[in-house]
N, C-alpha and C positions, 0 to 999 in steps of 0.2 A: 459545425454547419449543418444545416438541414440537406436533405437529398436533393431539393430545387436549387442549392447553392447559398440561399440566403443563409443570414446569421441566426443560430439557434439562440432563443428566448429563454428567460428563467422557466417558463412552464415545460419548455423541451428539455432543459437542462435538468429538472428536477426528475422528470421521467427516465432519464438516461442514467442519471446519479441512483435513482431507485435499482434500474435493472441490474446495473454493474456493482452496486453496494459502494458508491463513491460518496465523499462529501463535498458539500457546496459551501464554498464562502465568497463573500463578496468583496468588490475593491475597496468599500468602505471599511469592512471588517479588517481588511490588511492594512489600510493606512491608520486606522485605530490602534491596531497591534502595533505597528512601527513606530508611531508616537510614543507608546506606553513602553516600549523597549529598547529604543535606540534612537540616537540623536544625529540629523543631517548636519548638525553645525558642531564646531568646535570653539569652545569659550577660551578667550585670551587672558590677559593681564588686567585686572580692574584698575582704573586709576580715578584720582580725585579730578573733578571737571568743574571749576568756577566759570559761570557765564554771566551774560549780562541779565538773564532772565532768572538765575538761581544757582544755587549749589548742587552737583549731582555726582554720581559714581558714574563713569563711562565705561562699559564692558564691551570689548569687541568679541565678533563672532565671525568665524570663518566657515563658510558654507563647503562642506566636504565634496560635493559632486562636481564643482566648478572653481573654487577657490576664491570666489565672489566675498568680498568684506562688508558685513553690516555690523551695527551696533546697537546698545540699548544704553539710553540715558536712564537713571534709576536713583530714586530718591525715597527713603525712609525703609520700613519693614514690613512685611505681612506673613500671614502664616497660609497654609492651604486652605482653600474654602473662602479666605477674605475676598471682598470685592475691590478691586484695584481700578484707579483711574490710569486708562492705557490710552495711548494714540500708537497706531501703526503708521508711518510715515515713508512714502517711497520717494527716493531722492529726486530733488529737482534742482540742479545747477543753477538754472537761470532765476527762480524763485527763490531758493533757499539762501543762495549766494550771492546773485547780482541784483536782487529785490525787483525782479521783473514785474511790469504791470499786466502781463499777459495771463497771470496766474495769482493765486492767492496762497500758493505753497508755503511760501516763507513765512507769511503772516500767521497761517495755522500751525505750523511748528512752533513758532517762538510763543504763539497764545497757550498752546499745550503746555510748553515748558513753565509759563507763568503760572498755569492754572496748578500744575503738580507742585511747583514750590509753595505755593498758598495753601494748598491741602495738606503739603508735609510728606506724601508719599505719591508714589505711582512710577509709572515707566513709559518711554519713549521707544518703539522699536524703530529704528531707521533701517530700511532696506535699500541696497543698491540695485535699484531698477528704474532708472533714468527714463522716462519718455513714456510712462506705462508700460515699462519692460522692452522696448524698441531700442534703447540706447540713445547716447546723446546725439551722434551723428545723423542718426535717422529721425531723431526729434526735432534738428535743424530741418531737415527734408519736409517734415510735416509742418514746421513753422512757416516755411516758405509757402505749401500750400495754402495755409490760414491765411496769409497775407494775399492770396488770390480769391478767397471769400470761402473756402471749406470750415467746417468745424473741426475740432479734435478728433471725434470719431471717423468723419468722412476723409480725413487727410490720412489716417493710419490705414484704413480700407484701401485708398487710393495707392497706398505704398505696399498692398500686399500682406498687411498684418490686420490682425484680431484687432476689434476697438481697444480692447485693454489686454495685455500680453502678460501682466504680472502674475507670479506665482507667489501667494501667500503661505505655503506650505512651510518655508523657511520661517515666517514671523510666527507661526503656530510653535515650531520645534524652539525658537528662542523664548518665547513666551512660556513654555514648558521649563526650559531650563532656569528661567528665572522664579518659578513656582507659581506661576500665575495661573490659576484655573477658573475664576469669575472675574470678569473686568466692566468697566463702564467706561 
């Protein structure tokens, strides 16, 4: 902190580092290092998954920090540096399973599966982050507020959440495990 109690910013930190012979590292540097050297997910047993939209390999992933289960649907092969067709999809019970007309999540997921099948290679990373990360129970509270005229963002804020609470770091870790460095 600065002497007046405010948070020190980079220029002040650089002065302190110079004065005491300290090294400076950014949060972005730490994240990049950790993505290169460790994984925040553990990979499970790969299985064959025939679907209405194509045939895939399903690979489960467990998030080490909280035990949340995620998965990837994968088709084809690639090498590092290849551009791979990818969709990162957050779970949506109402759209993906129930076919809700409130959203097009299920249609987006199935279209991505169809496109990857047609292309012959690609990956879908399916993240367990229901309701933009607020969970199914709270998503239903947001739905009730939407029935009263609020939009999704307004409903989340009314419930005390950010507009979007999802964390895509786990998706990045899964993509890294799959060997995907470039995507479209």
